[in-house]
C-alpha positions as CSV (number, residue, x, y, z in Angstrom):
1,M,0.3,-22.1,14.5
2,K,3.2,-20.0,15.5
3,I,3.0,-16.7,13.7
4,L,5.7,-14.1,13.4
5,I,4.7,-10.4,12.9
6,S,7.1,-7.8,11.6
7,G,6.0,-4.5,13.0
8,G,4.4,-3.5,16.3
9,G,2.3,-0.5,15.1
10,I,-1.5,-0.4,15.1
11,G,-1.7,-2.9,12.2
12,G,0.8,-5.3,13.7
13,L,-0.7,-5.3,17.3
14,S,-4.2,-5.5,16.0
15,A,-3.3,-8.6,13.9
16,A,-1.5,-10.1,16.9
17,L,-4.6,-9.8,19.1
18,C,-6.9,-11.1,16.4
19,L,-4.6,-14.1,15.7
20,A,-4.2,-14.8,19.4
21,K,-8.0,-14.7,19.9
22,F,-8.2,-17.5,17.3
23,G,-5.8,-19.6,19.3
24,H,-2.5,-19.0,17.6
25,D,0.9,-18.2,19.3
26,I,2.3,-14.9,18.2
27,V,5.7,-13.3,18.2
28,V,5.7,-9.5,17.4
29,L,9.1,-8.2,16.2
30,E,9.2,-4.4,16.7
31,Q,12.3,-2.4,15.6
32,A,11.8,0.3,18.2
33,A,13.0,-0.1,21.8
34,A,9.5,0.9,23.1
35,F,6.0,1.4,21.7
36,K,5.6,5.0,20.7
37,E,4.0,7.1,18.0
38,V,4.9,10.6,16.8
39,G,2.2,12.9,17.9
40,A,-0.8,12.8,15.6
41,G,-4.4,11.8,15.5
42,L,-6.5,9.3,13.7
43,Q,-10.1,8.5,13.2
44,V,-11.5,5.0,13.9
45,S,-14.9,4.5,12.1
46,P,-17.5,1.9,13.1
47,N,-16.2,-0.8,10.8
48,A,-12.9,-1.0,12.8
49,M,-14.6,-0.4,16.1
50,K,-16.5,-3.7,15.5
51,V,-13.1,-5.5,15.6
52,L,-12.0,-3.7,18.8
53,R,-15.4,-4.7,20.3
54,A,-14.8,-8.3,19.3
55,L,-11.4,-8.2,20.9
56,G,-13.0,-7.0,24.2
57,L,-11.4,-3.5,23.9
58,E,-14.4,-1.3,23.4
59,D,-14.5,0.1,26.9
60,E,-10.8,0.9,26.8
61,S,-11.2,2.5,23.4
62,R,-14.0,4.7,24.4
63,A,-12.0,5.8,27.5
64,A,-9.0,6.7,25.3
65,G,-10.8,8.3,22.4
66,F,-13.1,11.2,21.7
67,E,-16.6,10.8,20.1
68,P,-17.2,13.8,17.8
69,E,-20.7,15.4,17.9
70,R,-21.0,15.8,14.1
71,I,-19.3,15.5,10.8
72,E,-18.9,18.9,9.1
73,M,-17.4,20.6,6.0
74,R,-16.7,24.3,6.1
75,Y,-15.0,26.8,3.8
76,G,-11.4,27.3,4.9
77,K,-11.4,31.1,4.7
78,S,-14.8,32.2,5.8
79,G,-15.7,29.3,8.0
80,Q,-19.1,29.1,6.5
81,T,-20.7,25.7,6.9
82,I,-21.2,23.6,3.8
83,F,-22.8,20.7,5.6
84,T,-23.2,19.4,9.1
85,I,-24.7,16.0,10.1
86,P,-25.0,14.2,13.4
87,L,-22.5,11.6,14.5
88,K,-22.4,11.1,18.3
89,G,-25.0,8.5,19.2
90,Y,-26.2,8.4,15.6
91,A,-23.2,6.4,14.4
92,E,-23.9,3.6,16.9
93,S,-27.6,3.5,16.0
94,R,-26.9,3.4,12.2
95,W,-23.7,1.4,12.0
96,G,-23.6,-0.5,15.2
97,T,-20.6,1.0,17.0
98,P,-19.4,4.5,17.8
99,F,-17.1,6.7,15.6
100,L,-14.0,7.6,17.7
101,Q,-11.0,9.9,17.3
102,F,-7.6,9.0,19.0
103,H,-4.2,10.3,19.5
104,R,-2.2,7.5,17.8
105,A,-0.2,6.9,21.0
106,D,-3.4,6.4,23.0
107,L,-4.8,3.8,20.6
108,L,-1.4,2.1,20.4
109,G,-1.4,2.1,24.2
110,V,-4.7,0.3,24.3
111,L,-3.5,-2.4,21.9
112,A,0.0,-2.7,23.5
113,D,-1.5,-3.2,27.0
114,A,-3.8,-5.9,25.7
115,A,-0.9,-7.6,23.8
116,M,1.4,-7.5,26.8
117,A,-1.3,-9.1,29.0
118,H,-2.1,-11.9,26.5
119,P,-0.4,-15.2,27.3
120,N,-0.2,-16.2,23.6
121,I,1.6,-13.0,22.5
122,Y,5.4,-12.5,22.9
123,L,6.8,-9.0,22.2
124,E,10.4,-8.7,21.0
125,M,11.6,-5.1,21.0
126,S,14.6,-3.6,19.2
127,A,14.1,-6.3,16.6
128,R,14.5,-5.0,13.1
129,V,13.6,-7.5,10.4
130,A,16.2,-7.8,7.7
131,G,14.8,-10.7,5.6
132,Y,13.2,-14.1,5.6
133,K,13.8,-17.6,4.2
134,Q,11.2,-20.3,3.7
135,A,11.1,-24.1,3.7
136,D,8.1,-26.3,3.0
137,D,7.0,-26.4,6.6
138,H,8.3,-23.2,8.1
139,V,9.6,-19.7,7.6
140,R,12.7,-18.1,9.3
141,V,13.1,-14.4,9.9
142,R,16.5,-12.9,10.2
143,L,17.0,-9.7,12.3
144,A,19.5,-7.0,11.6
145,D,21.6,-8.2,14.6
146,G,21.9,-11.7,13.0
147,S,19.5,-13.5,15.3
148,E,16.6,-15.6,13.8
149,F,13.1,-16.6,14.7
150,K,11.2,-19.6,13.2
151,G,7.5,-19.8,12.7
152,D,4.7,-21.2,10.5
153,V,3.8,-17.8,9.0
154,L,5.4,-14.4,8.7
155,V,3.1,-11.3,8.6
156,G,4.6,-8.1,7.3
157,A,2.9,-5.3,9.1
158,D,5.8,-3.0,8.7
159,G,4.3,0.0,7.0
160,I,4.9,1.8,3.7
161,H,8.6,1.2,3.8
162,S,8.1,-2.6,4.4
163,A,11.2,-4.7,4.3
164,V,9.0,-7.8,4.0
165,R,7.2,-6.4,0.9
166,D,10.5,-5.3,-0.6
167,Q,11.8,-8.9,-0.4
168,M,8.5,-10.3,-1.7
169,L,8.0,-7.9,-4.6
170,G,11.1,-5.8,-5.0
171,K,11.5,-2.1,-4.3
172,D,8.4,-0.1,-5.1
173,Q,8.4,3.1,-7.2
174,P,6.0,5.5,-5.4
175,Q,4.7,8.5,-7.4
176,F,4.2,11.9,-5.8
177,T,0.5,12.8,-5.8
178,G,1.1,16.6,-6.0
179,C,0.1,17.0,-2.4
180,V,2.1,17.8,0.8
181,A,0.6,17.1,4.2
182,W,1.0,18.9,7.5
183,R,0.1,17.4,10.9
184,G,0.4,18.4,14.5
185,T,-1.4,18.6,17.8
186,V,-2.1,21.6,20.0
187,P,-3.5,21.7,23.6
188,L,-7.1,22.8,23.5
189,E,-6.5,25.2,26.4
190,K,-4.3,27.3,24.1
191,L,-7.2,27.9,21.7
192,S,-9.7,29.5,24.0
193,A,-10.3,32.5,21.7
194,N,-11.3,30.4,18.7
195,P,-11.6,26.8,19.7
196,P,-12.2,24.3,16.9
197,P,-15.7,22.7,17.0
198,P,-16.0,19.3,18.8
199,T,-16.6,17.7,15.4
200,A,-14.8,15.9,12.6
201,C,-14.4,19.0,10.5
202,A,-13.0,19.4,7.0
203,W,-12.1,23.0,6.0
204,V,-11.9,23.2,2.2
205,G,-10.2,25.6,-0.2
206,Q,-8.8,26.1,-3.6
207,G,-5.9,23.6,-4.0
208,K,-5.8,22.8,-0.3
209,H,-7.8,21.7,2.8
210,A,-7.5,21.1,6.5
211,V,-9.1,18.8,9.0
212,T,-9.5,19.5,12.7
213,Y,-10.8,17.3,15.5
214,R,-10.3,16.7,19.2
215,L,-8.4,13.9,21.0
216,G,-8.0,12.2,24.3
217,G,-10.6,13.6,26.6
218,E,-10.6,16.8,24.6
219,R,-7.2,17.8,25.9
220,L,-5.7,18.1,22.4
221,V,-6.8,19.3,19.0
222,N,-5.5,17.5,16.0
223,F,-4.6,19.4,12.8
224,V,-4.0,17.9,9.3
225,G,-3.5,20.2,6.4
226,V,-3.0,19.2,2.7
227,V,-1.6,21.6,0.1
228,E,-1.0,21.0,-3.6
229,Q,2.5,21.7,-5.0
230,K,4.5,20.4,-8.0
231,E,7.4,18.6,-6.4
232,F,8.4,17.0,-3.1
233,Q,11.0,14.4,-2.1
234,D,10.4,13.3,1.5
235,E,7.8,10.7,2.4
236,S,8.8,10.6,6.1
237,W,6.1,11.1,8.7
238,S,8.7,12.5,11.2
239,A,10.2,15.4,9.2
240,K,9.5,18.7,10.7
241,G,8.3,21.7,8.7
242,S,8.8,25.4,9.3
243,Q,6.3,27.7,11.0
244,D,6.8,30.2,8.3
245,Q,5.9,27.7,5.6
246,I,2.7,26.5,7.2
247,R,1.7,30.2,7.8
248,R,2.2,30.9,4.1
249,D,0.3,27.7,3.1
250,F,-2.8,28.8,5.1
251,A,-2.5,32.5,4.9
252,G,-5.9,34.2,5.1
253,W,-7.7,31.2,6.5
254,H,-10.3,31.3,9.3
255,P,-9.1,32.3,12.8
256,V,-9.7,28.7,14.0
257,I,-7.0,27.5,11.6
258,A,-4.7,30.5,12.1
259,D,-4.8,30.1,15.9
260,I,-3.9,26.4,15.7
261,I,-0.9,27.3,13.5
262,E,0.3,30.0,15.9
263,A,-0.2,27.9,19.0
264,G,1.5,24.8,17.7
265,E,5.0,24.1,18.8
266,E,5.8,21.9,15.9
267,F,4.2,20.6,12.7
268,F,5.4,17.7,10.7
269,R,5.4,17.9,6.9
270,W,5.6,15.1,4.3
271,G,4.8,14.3,0.8
272,L,1.9,12.1,-0.1
273,F,2.9,9.4,-2.5
274,G,0.7,6.9,-4.4
275,R,1.5,3.4,-5.3
276,P,0.1,1.1,-7.9
277,E,-2.0,-1.9,-6.8
278,L,0.3,-4.8,-5.9
279,A,0.4,-7.9,-8.0
280,H,-0.1,-10.0,-4.9
281,W,0.2,-9.8,-1.1
282,R,1.7,-13.3,-0.3
283,D,4.7,-15.4,-1.0
284,G,4.4,-19.0,0.3
285,R,4.1,-18.7,4.1
286,V,4.6,-14.9,4.0
287,V,1.9,-12.3,3.8
288,I,1.5,-8.5,4.2
289,L,-1.2,-6.3,5.6
290,G,-2.0,-2.6,6.3
291,D,0.2,0.0,4.7
292,A,2.6,-2.6,3.5
293,A,-0.1,-4.0,1.3
294,H,-2.4,-1.1,0.5
295,P,-1.2,2.3,1.6
296,M,-4.0,4.8,1.8
297,L,-4.1,8.5,1.1
298,P,-5.6,10.2,4.2
299,F,-8.8,11.6,2.5
300,L,-11.2,8.9,3.8
301,A,-9.5,8.4,7.2
302,Q,-9.3,4.6,6.6
303,G,-5.6,3.8,6.7
304,A,-5.4,2.4,10.2
305,V,-9.0,1.1,9.9
306,M,-8.3,-1.1,6.9
307,A,-5.2,-2.5,8.8
308,I,-7.5,-3.4,11.7
309,E,-9.9,-5.1,9.4
310,D,-7.1,-7.0,7.8
311,G,-6.0,-8.5,11.1
312,W,-9.3,-10.1,11.8
313,V,-9.8,-11.5,8.3
314,L,-6.3,-12.9,8.3
315,A,-6.9,-14.6,11.6
316,K,-10.1,-16.0,10.4
317,C,-8.6,-17.4,7.2
318,L,-5.5,-18.9,8.9
319,S,-7.8,-20.7,11.3
320,E,-9.7,-22.5,8.6
321,E,-8.7,-26.1,8.8
322,G,-8.4,-28.6,6.0
323,S,-6.3,-26.5,3.6
324,S,-2.6,-25.6,3.2
325,V,-1.1,-22.4,4.6
326,A,-0.7,-21.0,1.1
327,S,-4.4,-21.6,0.4
328,R,-5.4,-19.8,3.6
329,L,-3.3,-16.8,2.7
330,K,-4.7,-16.8,-0.8
331,A,-8.2,-16.7,0.8
332,Y,-7.2,-13.7,2.9
333,E,-5.9,-11.8,-0.1
334,L,-9.1,-12.6,-2.1
335,A,-11.3,-11.5,0.8
336,R,-9.4,-8.1,1.3
337,K,-7.9,-6.9,-1.9
338,S,-11.0,-5.7,-3.7
339,R,-12.4,-3.8,-0.7
340,C,-9.1,-2.1,0.1
341,T,-8.6,-1.2,-3.6
342,K,-12.1,0.4,-3.6
343,V,-11.3,2.4,-0.4
344,Q,-8.0,3.6,-1.9
345,A,-9.9,4.8,-5.0
346,G,-12.5,6.6,-2.7
347,A,-9.7,8.4,-0.9
348,R,-8.2,9.7,-4.2
349,R,-11.7,11.0,-5.2
350,N,-12.1,12.9,-2.0
351,K,-8.9,14.9,-2.6
352,T,-10.6,16.3,-5.7
353,I,-13.8,17.2,-3.8
354,F,-11.8,19.0,-1.1
355,H,-9.6,21.0,-3.5
356,L,-12.0,22.3,-6.1
357,E,-10.6,25.4,-7.8
358,N,-13.5,26.6,-10.1
359,P,-16.1,28.7,-8.2
360,L,-19.0,27.4,-10.3
361,L,-17.9,23.8,-9.9
362,R,-17.6,24.3,-6.1
363,T,-21.2,25.7,-6.0
364,G,-22.4,22.8,-8.1
365,V,-20.8,20.2,-5.8
366,Y,-21.1,21.8,-2.3
367,G,-24.6,23.2,-2.9
368,P,-26.4,19.8,-3.0
369,M,-24.3,18.7,0.1
370,K,-25.6,21.7,2.1
371,I,-29.2,21.1,1.0
372,G,-29.0,17.4,1.7
373,S,-27.6,17.9,5.2
374,M,-30.4,20.3,6.0
375,F,-33.3,18.2,4.7
376,A,-32.1,14.6,4.3
377,P,-29.0,14.0,6.5
378,G,-29.6,10.2,6.2
379,I,-28.8,10.5,2.5
380,V,-25.5,12.1,3.2
381,H,-24.7,9.4,5.8
382,S,-25.7,6.7,3.3
383,R,-22.6,7.6,1.2
384,M,-20.5,6.0,3.9
385,D,-22.7,2.9,4.5
386,W,-20.5,0.7,2.3
387,I,-17.5,1.4,4.5
388,Y,-19.0,1.9,8.0
389,H,-21.6,-0.9,7.9
390,H,-19.0,-3.5,7.0
391,D,-18.4,-6.0,9.7
392,V,-15.5,-8.5,9.2
393,T,-16.3,-10.2,12.5
394,Q,-19.6,-11.6,11.2
């Protein structure tokens, strides 16, 4: 089949490579003039690494990413460790593949290089999708400049502000979650006095938390901070926040956090918005995946990971012969919707764990975590088995 993909981000390019591996011809329609990502990090857990391995991209991914030594939780102000459990080497032995951390641009580069080298994938840049029309045997995509592309299927991998989803289901009504997120990267060499640990580390506090980890051969440190507040308007990932505001938000926190904030040249700030579960992800020959279908709050680090899983499952379902395109897309939705909905719910729960206000409740929740990590780390790891063990390639 000839498959059109709206969006050349991590979800769109992953889907293109998966679909091409199953023998389809792909056209990726990307609105930007070149592949690029605003500076930020992401974590790719073993369930997505299994897809990258199946695509033949494990070596490139290992070279571009960083494998953290441990997963940790610490108090944001004192830096005292709540729990710490092994990850480097352990992840591969328990879940089958490593757990890696990337600068988004580095992972996008791995995927884009593979897509550009693939004979079945055509990349059309500066191509903003404006809408689609369907017939019984094809779908036509109209771009903002008036040009059209014809294919057998259209995949909307165009993110939280998806034009494909808007036409399929109408404009959504996102609800502010009461949380505002900060993100930025800082060269590790600027943090010599108080370098962040080489771990995936969550720093928790009353009504807020931060996450630190290293990227790209340890040349960068990624910072994400989430702060509760009553109102916020902007959902854009590319809106810059002020240095004074981030200082106020994390005043009195551990020197590791304070030094990152002082050394950072710019931090982006955006509101976290939740969306209700969509009624459906498909419309005839059109389907959506990734953030267009199931946007994730960042508290489980599964947004990009679920999009990568989506791409493989979609490719597998579209390659099942003997049924209509509509039936194959229905099979994809049935295969993915319950898992993604469960992960979304898990991310919402984690926000509560990270932001506990009551000191007694914090002791009651964090105390068992500390004891478990000391005497039975496997039990702590087992809480993530349902996510990390999952292998859509089998």
